[in-house]
C-alpha positions as CSV (number, residue, x, y, z in Angstrom):
1,D,0.0,0.0,0.0
2,F,1.0,3.7,0.0
3,T,2.4,3.7,3.5
4,T,4.6,0.7,2.8
5,A,5.9,2.3,-0.4
6,V,6.8,5.6,1.4
7,L,8.5,3.6,4.2
8,M,10.6,1.6,1.6
9,A,11.5,4.9,-0.2
10,H,12.8,6.3,3.1
11,L,14.8,3.2,3.9
12,L,16.4,3.3,0.4
13,L,17.3,6.9,0.8
14,L,18.8,6.2,4.2
15,L,20.8,3.2,2.8
16,L,22.1,5.4,0.0
17,G,23.1,8.1,2.4
18,L,25.0,5.6,4.6
19,L,26.8,4.2,1.6
20,G,27.7,7.8,0.5
21,L,29.0,8.6,4.0
22,W,31.0,5.4,4.2
23,G,32.6,6.2,0.8
24,L,33.4,9.7,2.0
25,L,35.0,8.5,5.2
26,R,37.0,5.9,3.4
27,A,38.3,8.5,0.9
28,C,39.2,10.9,3.8
29,T,41.0,8.2,5.9
30,Q,42.8,6.5,3.0
31,D,46.6,7.0,3.0
32,P,47.3,9.2,-0.1
33,S,50.5,7.3,-0.7
34,S,48.6,4.1,-1.3
35,A,46.1,5.5,-3.8
36,P,46.7,4.4,-7.4
37,R,48.7,6.8,-9.5
38,W,48.0,6.0,-13.1
39,P,50.3,7.0,-15.9
40,P,49.0,9.5,-18.5
41,G,47.2,8.4,-21.6
42,P,44.6,9.4,-24.2
43,R,41.1,10.2,-22.9
44,P,38.9,7.1,-23.4
45,L,35.5,7.2,-25.2
46,P,32.5,5.6,-23.6
47,L,32.4,1.8,-24.2
48,L,35.1,2.1,-26.9
49,G,37.9,3.3,-24.7
50,N,40.9,4.1,-27.0
51,L,40.1,1.4,-29.7
52,H,39.6,4.2,-32.2
53,L,43.4,5.0,-31.9
54,L,44.6,1.4,-32.4
55,S,45.1,-0.6,-35.5
56,M,43.9,-4.2,-34.8
57,S,46.3,-5.6,-37.4
58,Q,49.4,-3.8,-36.0
59,Q,48.4,-2.9,-32.5
60,D,52.0,-2.8,-31.4
61,R,52.9,0.0,-33.9
62,S,49.8,2.0,-32.8
63,L,51.0,1.7,-29.2
64,M,54.5,2.8,-30.1
65,K,53.0,5.9,-31.8
66,L,51.0,6.7,-28.6
67,S,54.2,6.4,-26.6
68,E,55.7,9.3,-28.6
69,Q,53.0,11.5,-27.1
70,Y,52.5,10.1,-23.6
71,G,56.0,8.8,-22.7
72,P,57.4,5.3,-22.1
73,I,54.8,4.4,-19.6
74,F,51.2,5.2,-20.3
75,T,47.6,4.1,-19.8
76,V,45.3,2.9,-22.6
77,H,41.7,1.6,-22.5
78,L,40.7,-1.4,-24.5
79,G,37.0,-1.1,-24.2
80,R,36.4,-0.7,-20.5
81,Q,39.7,-2.5,-19.6
82,R,42.4,-0.2,-18.3
83,M,45.9,-1.4,-19.2
84,V,49.3,0.1,-18.6
85,V,51.7,0.0,-21.6
86,L,55.5,-0.1,-21.2
87,T,57.7,0.9,-24.2
88,G,61.5,1.1,-24.7
89,L,64.3,-0.9,-23.1
90,A,64.5,0.9,-19.8
91,A,60.8,0.7,-18.9
92,V,60.3,-2.9,-20.2
93,R,63.5,-4.2,-18.5
94,E,62.7,-2.5,-15.2
95,A,59.3,-4.2,-15.2
96,L,60.3,-7.7,-16.4
97,V,63.5,-8.0,-14.4
98,G,63.3,-5.5,-11.6
99,T,59.9,-6.4,-10.1
100,G,60.6,-10.0,-9.3
101,Q,57.4,-12.0,-8.8
102,A,55.2,-8.9,-8.7
103,L,54.6,-8.9,-12.5
104,A,54.6,-12.7,-13.1
105,D,50.8,-13.3,-13.5
106,R,48.7,-13.2,-16.6
107,P,45.5,-11.2,-16.7
108,P,42.4,-13.3,-17.5
109,I,42.3,-13.1,-21.4
110,A,38.8,-14.3,-22.3
111,I,39.6,-16.8,-25.1
112,F,42.5,-18.4,-23.2
113,Q,40.4,-18.7,-20.1
114,L,37.9,-20.7,-22.2
115,I,40.6,-22.8,-23.8
116,Q,42.8,-23.6,-20.8
117,Q,40.7,-22.6,-17.8
118,G,43.7,-21.4,-15.9
119,R,45.8,-24.5,-16.6
120,G,49.0,-25.1,-18.6
121,V,52.3,-23.3,-18.8
122,F,51.8,-20.0,-20.6
123,F,48.4,-18.5,-19.6
124,S,48.2,-19.8,-16.0
125,S,49.0,-17.8,-12.9
126,G,49.9,-18.2,-9.3
127,E,50.9,-21.5,-7.7
128,R,49.5,-23.5,-10.6
129,W,51.8,-21.6,-13.1
130,K,54.8,-21.9,-10.8
131,A,54.4,-25.7,-10.6
132,A,53.9,-26.1,-14.3
133,R,56.8,-23.9,-15.2
134,Q,59.2,-25.5,-12.7
135,F,58.2,-29.0,-14.0
136,T,58.7,-27.9,-17.6
137,V,62.1,-26.3,-17.0
138,R,63.3,-29.3,-15.0
139,T,62.1,-31.8,-17.7
140,L,63.7,-29.9,-20.6
141,H,67.0,-29.8,-18.7
142,S,66.9,-33.5,-17.9
143,L,66.2,-34.3,-21.6
144,R,69.3,-32.3,-22.5
145,V,67.3,-30.2,-24.9
146,G,69.6,-28.5,-27.4
147,R,72.6,-30.4,-26.2
148,G,74.2,-33.8,-27.1
149,P,71.5,-36.3,-28.2
150,G,69.0,-33.4,-28.6
151,A,71.3,-31.7,-31.2
152,D,71.6,-35.1,-33.0
153,N,67.8,-35.2,-33.3
154,I,67.8,-31.7,-34.8
155,L,70.4,-32.8,-37.4
156,Q,68.4,-35.9,-38.2
157,E,65.4,-33.7,-38.9
158,L,67.6,-31.4,-41.0
159,R,68.4,-34.4,-43.2
160,C,64.7,-35.2,-43.6
161,L,63.9,-31.6,-44.5
162,T,66.7,-31.5,-47.1
163,G,65.3,-34.7,-48.6
164,Q,62.0,-33.0,-49.1
165,L,63.6,-29.9,-50.6
166,D,65.8,-32.1,-52.9
167,S,62.6,-33.6,-54.3
168,Y,61.6,-30.2,-55.8
169,Q,64.9,-30.2,-57.8
170,G,65.2,-26.4,-57.6
171,R,61.6,-25.7,-58.5
172,P,59.4,-23.5,-56.3
173,F,58.4,-25.0,-52.9
174,P,55.9,-23.6,-50.4
175,L,57.6,-21.5,-47.7
176,A,55.6,-23.3,-45.0
177,L,57.4,-26.5,-45.8
178,L,60.4,-25.2,-43.8
179,G,58.1,-25.3,-40.7
180,W,57.8,-29.1,-40.9
181,A,61.3,-29.7,-39.3
182,P,60.9,-27.4,-36.3
183,S,57.4,-28.8,-35.7
184,N,58.6,-32.4,-35.8
185,I,61.5,-31.5,-33.4
186,T,58.9,-30.3,-30.9
187,F,56.7,-33.4,-31.4
188,A,59.7,-35.6,-30.8
189,L,60.5,-33.8,-27.6
190,L,56.9,-34.1,-26.4
191,F,56.0,-37.6,-27.6
192,G,59.4,-39.3,-27.8
193,R,59.2,-40.0,-31.5
194,R,59.2,-38.1,-34.8
195,F,56.5,-38.4,-37.4
196,D,56.8,-39.1,-41.1
197,Y,55.9,-35.8,-42.9
198,W,53.0,-37.5,-44.6
199,D,51.7,-39.2,-41.4
200,P,48.0,-38.3,-41.0
201,V,48.5,-37.3,-37.4
202,F,51.4,-35.0,-38.3
203,V,49.5,-33.4,-41.2
204,S,46.3,-33.0,-39.1
205,L,48.2,-31.4,-36.2
206,L,50.0,-28.9,-38.5
207,G,46.8,-28.0,-40.3
208,L,44.9,-27.4,-37.0
209,I,47.7,-25.4,-35.4
210,D,47.8,-23.2,-38.5
211,E,44.1,-22.6,-38.4
212,V,44.1,-21.9,-34.6
213,M,46.9,-19.3,-35.0
214,V,45.0,-17.5,-37.8
215,L,41.8,-17.5,-35.8
216,L,43.5,-16.2,-32.6
217,G,44.8,-13.2,-34.6
218,S,41.5,-12.5,-36.3
219,P,39.5,-9.3,-35.6
220,G,36.6,-11.4,-34.3
221,L,38.7,-13.0,-31.6
222,Q,40.2,-9.6,-30.7
223,L,36.6,-8.3,-30.3
224,F,35.7,-11.3,-28.2
225,N,38.7,-10.6,-25.8
226,I,37.7,-7.0,-25.4
227,Y,33.9,-7.5,-25.1
228,P,33.4,-11.2,-24.0
229,W,29.6,-10.7,-23.5
230,L,29.2,-9.4,-27.1
231,G,31.6,-12.1,-28.5
232,A,29.6,-14.8,-26.7
233,L,26.4,-13.4,-28.1
234,L,27.8,-13.5,-31.6
235,Q,29.5,-16.9,-31.0
236,L,32.8,-15.4,-32.2
237,H,34.7,-18.0,-30.1
238,R,33.1,-21.1,-31.4
239,P,35.4,-21.7,-34.5
240,V,38.6,-21.6,-32.5
241,L,37.2,-23.8,-29.7
242,R,36.1,-26.4,-32.2
243,K,39.7,-26.5,-33.7
244,I,41.2,-26.7,-30.2
245,E,39.0,-29.6,-29.3
246,E,40.2,-31.5,-32.4
247,I,43.8,-30.9,-31.3
248,R,42.9,-32.1,-27.8
249,T,41.4,-35.3,-29.2
250,I,44.7,-36.0,-31.0
251,L,46.8,-35.2,-27.9
252,K,44.7,-37.5,-25.7
253,T,45.1,-40.4,-28.2
254,L,48.9,-39.9,-28.3
255,L,48.9,-39.7,-24.5
256,E,47.0,-42.9,-24.1
257,E,49.3,-44.7,-26.6
258,Q,52.3,-43.5,-24.6
259,R,50.8,-44.8,-21.3
260,L,50.2,-48.2,-22.9
261,R,53.6,-48.4,-24.6
262,K,55.7,-47.3,-21.6
263,P,55.5,-49.5,-18.5
264,R,55.8,-48.0,-15.0
265,G,59.3,-47.1,-14.1
266,H,60.4,-46.8,-17.8
267,P,63.2,-44.1,-18.3
268,V,61.8,-40.7,-19.1
269,Q,62.4,-40.0,-22.9
270,S,59.9,-37.3,-23.5
271,Y,57.9,-34.5,-21.9
272,I,54.8,-36.7,-21.8
273,D,56.8,-39.5,-20.1
274,A,57.8,-37.0,-17.4
275,L,54.1,-35.9,-16.9
276,I,53.0,-39.5,-16.6
277,Q,55.7,-40.3,-14.2
278,E,54.9,-37.2,-12.1
279,G,51.4,-38.7,-11.7
280,Q,52.8,-41.9,-10.2
281,G,54.3,-40.1,-7.3
282,K,53.3,-37.3,-5.0
283,D,51.7,-34.5,-6.9
284,P,50.5,-31.7,-4.6
285,K,49.8,-29.2,-7.3
286,D,47.6,-31.6,-9.3
287,L,50.0,-31.2,-12.2
288,S,49.4,-34.7,-13.6
289,A,45.6,-34.5,-13.6
290,E,44.3,-35.4,-17.1
291,A,43.1,-31.9,-17.8
292,N,46.4,-30.3,-16.8
293,V,48.5,-32.9,-18.7
294,V,46.6,-32.1,-21.8
295,A,46.7,-28.3,-21.1
296,C,50.5,-28.3,-20.6
297,T,51.0,-30.5,-23.8
298,L,48.7,-28.2,-25.8
299,D,50.7,-25.1,-24.7
300,M,54.0,-26.8,-25.7
301,V,52.6,-28.0,-29.0
302,M,51.2,-24.6,-30.0
303,A,54.2,-22.5,-28.8
304,G,56.9,-24.9,-29.8
305,T,55.7,-25.3,-33.4
306,E,54.6,-21.8,-34.3
307,T,57.4,-19.7,-33.0
308,T,60.5,-21.6,-34.3
309,S,58.7,-22.6,-37.5
310,A,57.7,-19.0,-38.3
311,T,61.2,-17.7,-37.5
312,L,62.9,-20.2,-39.8
313,Q,60.5,-19.2,-42.6
314,W,61.3,-15.5,-42.0
315,A,65.1,-16.3,-42.0
316,A,64.8,-18.0,-45.5
317,L,62.6,-15.2,-46.9
318,L,65.0,-12.5,-45.7
319,M,68.0,-14.3,-47.2
320,V,66.3,-14.3,-50.6
321,K,65.3,-10.7,-50.1
322,N,69.0,-9.8,-49.2
323,P,71.2,-12.0,-51.5
324,D,74.4,-10.2,-50.4
325,V,73.8,-11.2,-46.8
326,Q,73.1,-14.8,-47.9
327,G,76.3,-14.8,-49.8
328,R,78.3,-13.6,-46.8
329,V,76.8,-16.3,-44.6
330,Q,77.6,-19.0,-47.1
331,E,81.2,-17.8,-47.5
332,E,81.6,-18.0,-43.7
333,L,80.0,-21.5,-43.6
334,D,82.3,-22.8,-46.4
335,R,85.3,-21.4,-44.6
336,V,84.6,-22.7,-41.1
337,L,82.8,-26.0,-41.7
338,S,85.6,-28.0,-43.3
339,S,84.7,-30.7,-45.9
340,R,81.1,-29.4,-45.7
341,R,80.4,-31.3,-42.5
342,P,77.1,-30.6,-40.8
343,P,77.1,-27.7,-38.3
344,K,77.3,-28.4,-34.5
345,P,76.0,-26.2,-31.7
346,E,79.6,-25.3,-30.6
347,D,80.2,-23.9,-34.1
348,Q,78.2,-20.8,-33.3
349,D,81.2,-19.1,-31.7
350,K,83.2,-19.6,-34.9
351,L,80.5,-18.2,-37.1
352,P,80.0,-14.6,-35.9
353,Y,78.4,-13.3,-39.1
354,T,75.9,-16.3,-39.3
355,S,75.0,-15.7,-35.6
356,A,74.6,-12.0,-36.2
357,V,72.2,-12.7,-39.1
358,L,70.1,-15.1,-37.0
359,H,69.9,-12.6,-34.2
360,E,68.9,-9.8,-36.6
361,V,66.2,-12.0,-38.1
362,Q,64.6,-12.4,-34.7
363,R,65.0,-8.7,-33.9
364,Y,63.6,-7.5,-37.2
365,I,60.5,-9.7,-37.4
366,T,59.3,-8.9,-33.8
367,L,57.5,-12.3,-33.9
368,L,55.4,-12.0,-30.7
369,P,55.0,-8.2,-30.1
370,H,53.4,-8.5,-26.6
371,V,51.8,-10.9,-24.2
372,P,50.3,-9.1,-21.3
373,R,51.3,-9.5,-17.6
374,C,49.3,-8.7,-14.5
375,T,50.4,-7.3,-11.2
376,T,50.3,-9.7,-8.3
377,A,50.5,-6.9,-5.7
378,D,50.6,-3.1,-5.6
379,I,53.8,-2.1,-7.4
380,Q,55.7,1.1,-8.3
381,L,56.7,1.4,-11.9
382,G,58.4,4.6,-13.2
383,G,57.1,6.7,-10.4
384,Y,53.5,5.4,-10.8
385,L,51.6,3.2,-8.3
386,L,49.7,0.4,-10.0
387,P,47.2,-1.6,-7.9
388,K,47.2,-5.4,-7.7
389,G,45.4,-6.9,-10.7
390,T,46.5,-4.2,-13.2
391,P,47.1,-5.7,-16.7
392,V,50.5,-4.5,-18.1
393,I,51.7,-4.8,-21.6
394,P,55.5,-4.9,-21.9
395,L,55.8,-4.0,-25.6
396,L,58.7,-6.1,-26.9
397,T,58.4,-4.6,-30.3
398,S,59.3,-1.2,-28.8
399,V,62.5,-2.8,-27.4
400,L,63.5,-4.6,-30.6
401,L,62.9,-1.4,-32.6
402,D,64.1,1.1,-29.9
403,K,65.7,4.0,-31.7
404,T,68.0,4.7,-28.8
405,Q,69.4,1.2,-28.9
406,W,69.7,0.3,-32.6
407,Q,71.5,2.2,-35.3
408,T,68.9,1.4,-38.0
409,P,65.9,-0.1,-36.1
410,D,63.6,-0.3,-39.1
411,Q,66.1,-1.9,-41.5
412,F,67.4,-5.5,-41.7
413,N,71.0,-5.0,-40.6
414,P,73.2,-7.8,-39.2
415,G,75.7,-5.1,-38.3
416,H,73.6,-4.5,-35.2
417,F,75.3,-7.6,-33.7
418,L,78.9,-7.1,-35.0
419,D,81.7,-4.9,-33.7
420,A,84.2,-3.0,-35.8
421,D,86.4,-6.2,-36.1
422,G,83.4,-8.4,-37.3
423,K,83.1,-10.2,-34.0
424,F,79.7,-11.1,-32.6
425,V,78.4,-8.8,-29.8
426,K,75.5,-9.4,-27.5
427,H,72.9,-6.6,-27.2
428,A,70.9,-5.7,-24.0
429,A,67.9,-4.8,-26.1
430,F,67.7,-8.2,-27.8
431,L,64.6,-9.6,-26.0
432,P,62.7,-11.8,-28.4
433,F,62.2,-14.4,-25.7
434,S,61.1,-11.8,-23.2
435,A,63.0,-11.6,-19.8
436,G,62.5,-12.2,-16.1
437,R,60.3,-14.9,-14.5
438,R,58.3,-15.5,-17.7
439,I,61.2,-15.8,-20.1
440,C,60.5,-18.4,-22.8
441,V,61.0,-22.0,-21.3
442,G,62.1,-23.2,-24.7
443,E,64.7,-20.6,-25.4
444,R,67.7,-23.0,-25.4
445,L,66.0,-25.4,-27.8
446,A,64.8,-22.6,-30.1
447,R,68.3,-21.0,-30.3
448,T,70.1,-24.4,-31.1
449,E,67.3,-25.5,-33.5
450,L,67.4,-22.2,-35.5
451,F,71.2,-22.2,-35.7
452,L,71.5,-25.8,-36.9
453,L,68.6,-25.7,-39.4
454,F,69.5,-22.3,-40.8
455,A,73.2,-23.1,-41.1
456,G,72.5,-26.5,-42.6
457,L,70.1,-25.1,-45.2
458,L,72.4,-22.3,-46.4
459,Q,75.4,-24.7,-46.4
460,R,73.5,-26.9,-48.9
461,Y,71.3,-24.5,-51.0
462,R,71.2,-21.2,-52.7
463,L,67.8,-19.7,-51.8
464,L,66.2,-17.8,-54.6
465,P,62.9,-16.2,-55.6
466,P,60.6,-18.2,-58.0
467,P,61.4,-17.6,-61.7
468,G,60.3,-14.2,-62.9
469,V,60.2,-12.7,-59.4
470,S,62.8,-10.3,-58.2
471,P,64.0,-10.3,-54.6
472,A,62.8,-6.7,-54.1
473,T,59.2,-7.7,-54.8
474,L,58.9,-10.5,-52.3
475,D,56.2,-9.8,-49.7
476,T,57.6,-9.2,-46.1
477,T,54.3,-7.9,-44.7
478,P,53.3,-10.1,-41.8
479,A,50.2,-12.3,-42.2
480,A,47.2,-11.8,-40.0
481,A,47.7,-14.3,-37.2
482,F,48.5,-14.6,-33.5
483,T,52.2,-14.2,-34.3
484,M,53.8,-12.0,-36.9
485,R,54.3,-14.9,-39.3
486,P,55.3,-14.5,-43.0
487,R,52.6,-14.6,-45.7
488,A,52.2,-17.8,-47.8
489,Q,54.5,-17.7,-50.8
490,A,57.1,-19.9,-52.7
491,L,60.9,-19.9,-52.8
492,C,63.4,-22.1,-54.7
493,A,66.2,-24.1,-53.0
494,V,69.0,-24.7,-55.6
495,P,71.7,-27.2,-54.5
496,R,75.1,-25.4,-54.3
């Protein structure tokens, strides 16, 4: 009735007044030194935030442009999500190396939350991430990844790859073919055996990984991550989830085959062996639960195949684009590798120009521009106070192209890694594998793999453009994908 309605209205007004008073008292009593101090940034629009200022295909370049106006540390809004962007070597290194554990988490990225549900190695956080990472690092070390027998496996795969290239007899081959060897090296590490290049499982996995990477970089998935509610309404996540489920089905089959093939107590010969054995002992972090085993394996499959595969393809493409550089690499290889013997990991120190070229490939392509972090506590960064849970983008592109660190940042120039005497020099701003607590777990393998495959290919072949195509017209614009991979095209490998 009317009396009840009036009473309810008075109670509501009283409640609102108390809430307002509580907020005022809290603001007055709060220590000013503990209040967030956000970096400057462009004014956000309602709902859109700063999306109108960003190119979805080259978001890293848009962020670098904003840093020219707002400084090396600034705030940007992706929709309603406020993020802090770090650009340049000083800001990125301070954050990744100088903050310890305080910037080791990942923010909840919508599509990866759906795919991995907080599990795995790369998009997990907290204790679950620490357990998965420590296990992975320990296992890779015990398998002597990139050393001894591991290097022999890479050279075996190089022989298989050259067999494929020989079959083209100097005619054009698809650039993606070069990704078969790095992918198989990863599969051998994970499953304890390599696959024939025409094995249906190998073909299916490569095809699915390719489709997933393209989908993850699509505008639809970016929209889903910024507006999950809208993305779910439009079903933008469904195609990638279907592909991921197909990969999971293959991984579960391989996992079950491994369990049946390897009796309890069998020596660990692969990553999956180690996961299975972990489950036979004490496992306080639930690392060996079926869902987490599959999640860790999925992460290793996706990251281990895409990154090294794309980098090797870029290396070949850039050698064709820069024939003078290719010629100098081959002259050095011929001089150092007597009797045309296969390269060995220890040869890197004797091949300074080849090493410089490989480092410059990784710098120039900026393969993975940024993967966001998240603060695990209130932290100070560059004079600003960021509260716990703040998403932070350490923009690796801005380090690899930092004008204060590189002589010609936008040009492919192996001289960035050579001194006046032609000796190889390390560079503080070379961070393609990131740095700090989240540095790439497969860095050692990737470095050894790239060196042996790259040196082995250039030792054996002259890489050329297809007939009728000049090196200058080859397309080095990155394809639309999760990583900055090269576009599909053809090259020729002519035996030397």
